[in-house]
TORTIVEX-165151 format. One line per field, with one value per atom (N, C-alpha, C): residue number from 1; residue in one letter; atom name; x, y, z. Coordinates in steps of 0.1 Angstrom, whole numbers. Atoms other than C-alpha are relative to their C-alpha. Layout:
% TORTIVEX-165151
num <- c(NUM;...)
residu <- c(A;...)
atome <- c(CA;...)
east <- c(X;...)
north <- c(Y;...)
up <- c(Z;...)
***
This chain:
% TORTIVEX-165151
num <- c(1;1;1;2;2;2;3;3;3;4;4;4;5;5;5;6;6;6;7;7;7;8;8;8;9;9;9;10;10;10;11;11;11;12;12;12;13;13;13;14;14;14;15;15;15;16;16;16;17;17;17;18;18;18;19;19;19;20;20;20;21;21;21;22;22;22;23;23;23;24;24;24;25;25;25;26;26;26;27;27;27;28;28;28;29;29;29;30;30;30;31;31;31;32;32;32;33;33;33;34;34;34;35;35;35;36;36;36;37;37;37;38;38;38;39;39;39;40;40;40;41;41;41;42;42;42;43;43;43;44;44;44;45;45;45;46;46;46;47;47;47;48;48;48;49;49;49;50;50;50;51;51;51;52;52;52;53;53;53;54;54;54;55;55;55;56;56;56;57;57;57;58;58;58;59;59;59;60;60;60;61;61;61;62;62;62;63;63;63;64;64;64;65;65;65;66;66;66;67;67;67;68;68;68;69;69;69;70;70;70;71;71;71;72;72;72;73;73;73;74;74;74;75;75;75;76;76;76;77;77;77;78;78;78;79;79;79;80;80;80;81;81;81;82;82;82;83;83;83;84;84;84;85;85;85;86;86;86;87;87;87;88;88;88;89;89;89;90;90;90;91;91;91;92;92;92;93;93;93;94;94;94;95;95;95;96;96;96;97;97;97;98;98;98;99;99;99;100;100;100;101;101;101;102;102;102;103;103;103;104;104;104;105;105;105;106;106;106;107;107;107;108;108;108;109;109;109;110;110;110;111;111;111;112;112;112;113;113;113;114;114;114;115;115;115;116;116;116;117;117;117;118;118;118;119;119;119;120;120;120;121;121;121;122;122;122;123;123;123;124;124;124;125;125;125;126;126;126;127;127;127;128;128;128;129;129;129;130;130;130;131;131;131;132;132;132;133;133;133;134;134;134;135;135;135;136;136;136;137;137;137;138;138;138;139;139;139;140;140;140;141;141;141;142;142;142;143;143;143;144;144;144;145;145;145;146;146;146;147;147;147;148;148;148;149;149;149;150;150;150;151;151;151;152;152;152;153;153;153;154;154;154;155;155;155;156;156;156;157;157;157;158;158;158;159;159;159;160;160;160;161;161;161;162;162;162;163;163;163;164;164;164;165;165;165;166;166;166;167;167;167;168;168;168;169;169;169;170;170;170;171;171;171;172;172;172;173;173;173;174;174;174;175;175;175;176;176;176;177;177;177;178;178;178;179;179;179;180;180;180;181;181;181;182;182;182;183;183;183;184;184;184;185;185;185;186;186;186;187;187;187;188;188;188;189;189;189;190;190;190;191;191;191;192;192;192;193;193;193;194;194;194;195;195;195;196;196;196;197;197;197;198;198;198)
residu <- c(M;M;M;I;I;I;F;F;F;L;L;L;F;F;F;V;V;V;S;S;S;L;L;L;L;L;L;G;G;G;I;I;I;A;A;A;I;I;I;S;S;S;G;G;G;C;C;C;E;E;E;Q;Q;Q;K;K;K;Q;Q;Q;G;G;G;E;E;E;G;G;G;P;P;P;A;A;A;E;E;E;R;R;R;A;A;A;G;G;G;K;K;K;K;K;K;I;I;I;D;D;D;A;A;A;A;A;A;A;A;A;E;E;E;K;K;K;A;A;A;G;G;G;E;E;E;T;T;T;A;A;A;K;K;K;Q;Q;Q;A;A;A;A;A;A;D;D;D;A;A;A;A;A;A;K;K;K;D;D;D;T;T;T;A;A;A;K;K;K;A;A;A;A;A;A;A;A;A;E;E;E;A;A;A;T;T;T;G;G;G;K;K;K;A;A;A;V;V;V;E;E;E;K;K;K;T;T;T;G;G;G;E;E;E;A;A;A;V;V;V;K;K;K;A;A;A;A;A;A;A;A;A;Q;Q;Q;N;N;N;T;T;T;A;A;A;E;E;E;A;A;A;A;A;A;K;K;K;D;D;D;T;T;T;A;A;A;A;A;A;A;A;A;A;A;A;K;K;K;D;D;D;T;T;T;A;A;A;K;K;K;A;A;A;A;A;A;A;A;A;E;E;E;A;A;A;T;T;T;G;G;G;K;K;K;A;A;A;V;V;V;E;E;E;K;K;K;T;T;T;G;G;G;E;E;E;A;A;A;V;V;V;K;K;K;A;A;A;A;A;A;A;A;A;Q;Q;Q;N;N;N;T;T;T;A;A;A;E;E;E;A;A;A;A;A;A;K;K;K;D;D;D;T;T;T;A;A;A;A;A;A;A;A;A;A;A;A;K;K;K;D;D;D;T;T;T;A;A;A;K;K;K;A;A;A;A;A;A;A;A;A;E;E;E;V;V;V;T;T;T;G;G;G;K;K;K;A;A;A;V;V;V;E;E;E;K;K;K;T;T;T;G;G;G;E;E;E;A;A;A;V;V;V;K;K;K;A;A;A;A;A;A;A;A;A;Q;Q;Q;N;N;N;T;T;T;A;A;A;E;E;E;A;A;A;A;A;A;K;K;K;D;D;D;A;A;A;A;A;A;A;A;A;A;A;A;T;T;T;A;A;A;T;T;T;A;A;A;T;T;T;G;G;G;K;K;K;A;A;A;L;L;L;E;E;E;K;K;K;T;T;T;G;G;G;E;E;E;A;A;A;L;L;L;Q;Q;Q;K;K;K;S;S;S;G;G;G;E;E;E;A;A;A;V;V;V;Q;Q;Q;Q;Q;Q;K;K;K;A;A;A;A;A;A;Q;Q;Q)
atome <- c(N;CA;C;N;CA;C;N;CA;C;N;CA;C;N;CA;C;N;CA;C;N;CA;C;N;CA;C;N;CA;C;N;CA;C;N;CA;C;N;CA;C;N;CA;C;N;CA;C;N;CA;C;N;CA;C;N;CA;C;N;CA;C;N;CA;C;N;CA;C;N;CA;C;N;CA;C;N;CA;C;N;CA;C;N;CA;C;N;CA;C;N;CA;C;N;CA;C;N;CA;C;N;CA;C;N;CA;C;N;CA;C;N;CA;C;N;CA;C;N;CA;C;N;CA;C;N;CA;C;N;CA;C;N;CA;C;N;CA;C;N;CA;C;N;CA;C;N;CA;C;N;CA;C;N;CA;C;N;CA;C;N;CA;C;N;CA;C;N;CA;C;N;CA;C;N;CA;C;N;CA;C;N;CA;C;N;CA;C;N;CA;C;N;CA;C;N;CA;C;N;CA;C;N;CA;C;N;CA;C;N;CA;C;N;CA;C;N;CA;C;N;CA;C;N;CA;C;N;CA;C;N;CA;C;N;CA;C;N;CA;C;N;CA;C;N;CA;C;N;CA;C;N;CA;C;N;CA;C;N;CA;C;N;CA;C;N;CA;C;N;CA;C;N;CA;C;N;CA;C;N;CA;C;N;CA;C;N;CA;C;N;CA;C;N;CA;C;N;CA;C;N;CA;C;N;CA;C;N;CA;C;N;CA;C;N;CA;C;N;CA;C;N;CA;C;N;CA;C;N;CA;C;N;CA;C;N;CA;C;N;CA;C;N;CA;C;N;CA;C;N;CA;C;N;CA;C;N;CA;C;N;CA;C;N;CA;C;N;CA;C;N;CA;C;N;CA;C;N;CA;C;N;CA;C;N;CA;C;N;CA;C;N;CA;C;N;CA;C;N;CA;C;N;CA;C;N;CA;C;N;CA;C;N;CA;C;N;CA;C;N;CA;C;N;CA;C;N;CA;C;N;CA;C;N;CA;C;N;CA;C;N;CA;C;N;CA;C;N;CA;C;N;CA;C;N;CA;C;N;CA;C;N;CA;C;N;CA;C;N;CA;C;N;CA;C;N;CA;C;N;CA;C;N;CA;C;N;CA;C;N;CA;C;N;CA;C;N;CA;C;N;CA;C;N;CA;C;N;CA;C;N;CA;C;N;CA;C;N;CA;C;N;CA;C;N;CA;C;N;CA;C;N;CA;C;N;CA;C;N;CA;C;N;CA;C;N;CA;C;N;CA;C;N;CA;C;N;CA;C;N;CA;C;N;CA;C;N;CA;C;N;CA;C;N;CA;C;N;CA;C;N;CA;C;N;CA;C;N;CA;C;N;CA;C;N;CA;C;N;CA;C;N;CA;C;N;CA;C;N;CA;C;N;CA;C;N;CA;C;N;CA;C;N;CA;C;N;CA;C;N;CA;C;N;CA;C;N;CA;C;N;CA;C;N;CA;C;N;CA;C;N;CA;C;N;CA;C;N;CA;C;N;CA;C;N;CA;C;N;CA;C;N;CA;C;N;CA;C;N;CA;C;N;CA;C;N;CA;C;N;CA;C)
east <- c(-6;771;14;-14;801;9;-8;814;4;-2;811;10;-9;829;14;-14;858;6;-6;862;5;-4;862;13;-12;887;13;-11;910;5;-3;908;7;-5;915;14;-13;945;10;-10;961;2;0;953;6;-4;964;16;-14;999;4;-5;1020;5;-5;1026;12;-12;1059;-3;1;1061;-11;10;1032;5;-4;1036;-10;9;1021;-14;13;994;-9;8;984;-6;5;982;-11;10;963;-13;12;938;-7;6;933;-7;6;927;-13;13;902;-10;10;885;-6;4;884;-10;8;871;-14;13;845;-9;8;834;-6;5;831;-11;10;813;-13;12;789;-8;6;783;-7;6;777;-12;12;754;-12;10;736;-7;6;732;-9;8;720;-13;13;695;-9;8;684;-7;6;680;-11;10;662;-13;11;640;-8;7;633;-7;6;626;-13;12;602;-11;10;585;-7;6;581;-9;8;569;-13;13;544;-9;8;533;-7;6;528;-10;10;511;-13;11;489;-9;7;480;-7;6;474;-13;12;451;-11;10;434;-7;6;429;-9;8;417;-13;12;393;-10;9;380;-6;6;376;-11;11;358;-12;12;336;-8;7;329;-7;6;322;-12;12;299;-11;10;281;-7;5;278;-9;8;266;-14;13;240;-9;8;229;-6;5;227;-11;11;207;-13;11;185;-7;6;180;-7;6;173;-13;12;148;-11;10;131;-5;5;130;-9;9;116;-13;13;90;-8;7;81;-5;4;80;-12;11;58;-13;12;35;-6;5;33;-7;6;26;-14;13;-1;-10;10;-17;-4;3;-15;-10;9;-31;-13;13;-58;-8;7;-66;-5;5;-67;-12;12;-90;-12;11;-111;-6;5;-113;-7;6;-121;-14;13;-149;-10;9;-163;-4;3;-161;-10;9;-178;-14;13;-205;-7;6;-210;-5;4;-212;-13;12;-237;-12;11;-258;-4;3;-256;-8;7;-266;-14;13;-295;-9;8;-306;-4;3;-303;-11;10;-323;-14;12;-349;-6;5;-351;-5;4;-353;-14;13;-381;-12;10;-399;-4;2;-394;-9;7;-407;-15;13;-437;-8;6;-444;-3;2;-440;-12;11;-464;-13;12;-489;-4;3;-487;-5;5;-490;-14;14;-520;-10;10;-536;-2;2;-529;-8;8;-542;-15;14;-573;-7;7;-580;-2;2;-574;-11;12;-598;-13;12;-623;-4;3;-620;-4;4;-622;-15;14;-654;-10;8;-668;-2;0;-659;-9;9;-675;-15;14;-706;-6;4;-708;-2;2;-703;-12;12;-730;-12;11;-753;-3;1;-746;-4;4;-750;-15;14;-783;-9;7;-795;-1;0;-784;-9;9;-801;-15;13;-832;-5;3;-831;-1;0;-824;-13;13;-854;-12;11;-876;-1;0;-865;-5;4;-870;-15;15;-905;-7;7;-914;1;-2;-900;-9;8;-918;-15;14;-950;-4;3;-948;0;-1;-939;-13;13;-970;-11;11;-991;0;0;-979;-4;4;-984;-15;14;-1019;-7;6;-1026;1;-1;-1013;-10;10;-1034;-14;13;-1064;-2;1;-1058;-1;1;-1053;-14;13;-1086;-10;9;-1104;1;-2;-1089;-7;6;-1101;-15;15;-1136;-4;4;-1137;0;-1;-1126;-12;11;-1152;-13;12;-1179;-1;0;-1171;-4)
north <- c(1;79;6;-6;102;-9;9;78;-12;12;49;4;-5;70;1;-2;79;-13;14;43;-7;6;30;6;-7;56;-4;4;47;-14;14;10;0;0;17;6;-6;39;-10;9;14;-13;13;-17;0;-1;-6;0;0;-14;12;-11;14;-6;4;11;8;-7;19;10;-11;51;9;-9;67;10;-10;99;-1;0;105;6;-6;127;-9;9;102;-12;11;74;5;-6;96;2;-2;105;-13;13;69;-6;5;59;7;-8;87;-4;4;77;-14;14;40;1;-2;51;6;-7;74;-10;9;46;-11;10;21;6;-7;47;2;-1;53;-13;13;16;-3;2;13;8;-9;43;-5;5;28;-13;12;-6;4;-5;13;5;-6;32;-11;11;0;-7;7;-17;8;-9;14;-1;0;13;-13;13;-24;-1;0;-19;9;-9;10;-6;7;-10;-11;11;-40;6;-6;-17;6;-5;-1;-11;12;-35;-5;5;-46;9;-9;-14;0;1;-17;-12;12;-53;2;-3;-42;9;-9;-14;-7;8;-38;-9;9;-63;8;-8;-35;5;-4;-23;-12;11;-58;-3;2;-62;10;-10;-29;-2;4;-39;-11;11;-72;4;-4;-56;9;-8;-31;-9;9;-59;-8;7;-79;9;-9;-48;3;-2;-41;-12;12;-77;-2;0;-76;10;-10;-44;-4;5;-59;-11;10;-90;5;-6;-69;7;-7;-48;-10;11;-80;-6;5;-94;9;-10;-62;1;0;-62;-12;12;-98;1;-2;-90;9;-9;-60;-6;7;-81;-9;10;-108;7;-7;-83;6;-6;-66;-11;11;-100;-5;4;-110;10;-11;-76;-1;1;-80;-12;12;-115;3;-3;-103;10;-9;-74;-7;8;-98;-9;8;-122;8;-9;-93;4;-3;-82;-11;12;-117;-2;2;-119;11;-11;-85;-3;3;-96;-11;11;-129;5;-5;-111;8;-8;-87;-9;9;-115;-8;7;-134;10;-10;-102;2;-2;-96;-12;12;-132;-1;0;-130;10;-10;-98;-5;5;-114;-11;11;-145;6;-6;-122;7;-7;-102;-11;11;-135;-5;5;-147;9;-10;-115;1;0;-116;-12;12;-152;1;-2;-142;9;-9;-113;-6;7;-135;-9;9;-161;7;-8;-135;5;-5;-120;-11;11;-154;-4;4;-162;11;-11;-127;-1;1;-132;-11;12;-166;4;-4;-151;9;-9;-123;-7;8;-148;-7;7;-169;9;-9;-139;5;-4;-128;-11;12;-163;-1;1;-163;11;-12;-128;-3;3;-139;-11;11;-171;5;-5;-152;9;-8;-127;-8;9;-155;-6;6;-172;10;-10;-139;3;-2;-133;-11;12;-168;0;-1;-164;11;-11;-131;-4;5;-146;-10;10;-175;7;-7;-152;8;-7;-130;-9;10;-160;-5;5;-173;11;-11;-139;2;-1;-137;-11;11;-171;1;-2;-164;11;-12;-130;-4;5;-147;-8;9;-173;8;-8;-147;8;-7;-126;-9;10;-157;-3;3;-165;12;-12;-129;2;0;-130;-10;10;-161;4;-5;-146;11;-11;-115;-5;6;-136;-7;6;-156;11;-11;-123;6;-5;-110;-9;9;-141;0;-1;-139;13;-13;-103;-1;1;-112;-9;8;-140;7;-8;-117;10;-9;-92;-7;8;-118;-4;4;-128;12)
up <- c(13;-448;0;-1;-441;7;-8;-415;-8;8;-439;-11;10;-466;5;-6;-444;3;-3;-432;-12;12;-467;-6;5;-477;7;-8;-449;-3;3;-458;-14;14;-495;0;0;-487;6;-7;-463;-7;6;-484;-14;14;-518;-1;2;-531;-9;8;-545;-13;13;-582;-4;5;-598;-10;10;-617;3;-3;-600;11;-10;-581;12;-11;-547;-3;3;-561;-8;8;-587;8;-8;-562;9;-9;-538;-8;8;-566;-3;3;-576;12;-13;-540;3;-2;-537;-9;10;-569;4;-4;-557;12;-12;-524;-3;3;-539;-8;7;-563;9;-10;-534;8;-8;-514;-8;8;-543;-1;1;-547;13;-13;-510;2;-1;-511;-8;9;-540;6;-7;-522;12;-12;-491;-5;6;-513;-5;4;-529;11;-12;-495;6;-6;-482;-9;10;-514;2;-2;-509;13;-14;-472;-1;1;-480;-8;8;-507;8;-9;-483;10;-11;-456;-6;7;-481;-3;3;-492;12;-13;-456;5;-4;-448;-8;8;-478;3;-4;-469;13;-13;-434;-1;3;-446;-6;7;-469;9;-10;-441;9;-9;-419;-6;7;-445;-1;1;-450;13;-14;-412;3;-3;-410;-8;8;-439;5;-6;-423;12;-12;-390;-3;4;-407;-5;5;-425;12;-12;-392;8;-8;-374;-7;8;-402;1;-1;-401;14;-14;-363;3;-2;-364;-7;8;-391;8;-8;-369;12;-12;-339;-3;4;-358;-3;2;-370;12;-13;-335;7;-6;-322;-6;7;-349;3;-4;-341;14;-14;-304;1;0;-310;-6;6;-333;10;-10;-307;12;-11;-279;-4;5;-301;-1;1;-308;14;-14;-271;6;-6;-261;-7;7;-288;5;-5;-276;15;-14;-239;0;1;-249;-5;5;-269;11;-11;-239;10;-10;-216;-5;6;-240;1;-2;-240;14;-15;-202;4;-3;-199;-6;6;-224;7;-7;-206;13;-13;-173;-1;2;-187;-3;3;-201;13;-12;-168;9;-9;-149;-5;5;-173;2;-2;-170;15;-14;-132;4;-2;-132;-5;6;-154;9;-9;-131;13;-12;-101;-1;3;-117;-1;1;-126;14;-14;-90;8;-7;-76;-5;5;-99;5;-5;-89;15;-15;-52;2;-2;-56;-4;4;-74;11;-11;-47;12;-12;-20;-2;3;-38;1;-1;-41;15;-14;-4;7;-6;6;-4;4;-15;7;-7;0;14;-14;35;1;0;27;-2;3;13;13;-12;44;11;-10;66;-2;3;48;4;-4;52;15;-15;89;6;-5;94;-3;4;75;9;-9;96;14;-14;128;0;0;118;0;0;110;14;-14;143;10;-9;161;-2;2;144;5;-5;152;15;-15;188;5;-5;191;-2;2;176;11;-11;200;13;-13;229;1;-1;219;2;-1;215;15;-14;249;9;-8;264;-1;1;250;7;-7;262;15;-14;296;5;-4;297;0;1;286;12;-12;313;12;-12;338;1;0;328;4;-3;329;15;-14;364;8;-7;374;0;1;361;9;-9;379;15;-14;411;3;-2;406;1;0;399;14;-13;431;11;-10;450;0;1;437;6;-6;447;15;-14;481;6;-5;485;0;1;474;11;-11;499;13;-13;527;1;0;516;3;-2;517;14;-14;552;8)
***
């Protein structure tokens, strides 16, 4: 501002025409007044320009701040919506996982129940088969014992009959032998008597 004032003052002093009847002091005073007035106008214009520039800068800054606030607000809304969507997705995922786990547990329970039923039925069938096997074995054993008894009885009968036949045969043979012995003794006695008579 001082440099501008001095420059304007120099221009005013060199460019102004000297008027008749004015003294050097009056002319110098008028020139100083004119220069001061011009400097004041220039300063006012500069102040107005600075004021306009500041106002424009303030308006631009305000708009920028406003835009920044809107952007921040929009970003916050988007972040909140994204967080909400993420929470909903996590909730849905957890729900789906829980349902899948429940179904898996249910299927596992059904499989265990079916396996237990099959095991019980298999054990029942095994017991029935063992019972039938034991019954069949008992029947076979009974029949074998019965047959063995019949065989023993038949063998005893055959042995008794054979012994009876053997005893009868022995008695017959012994009787015949005694008869033959008696006949021999009789003949021996007759022979002795004949010898004695001679």
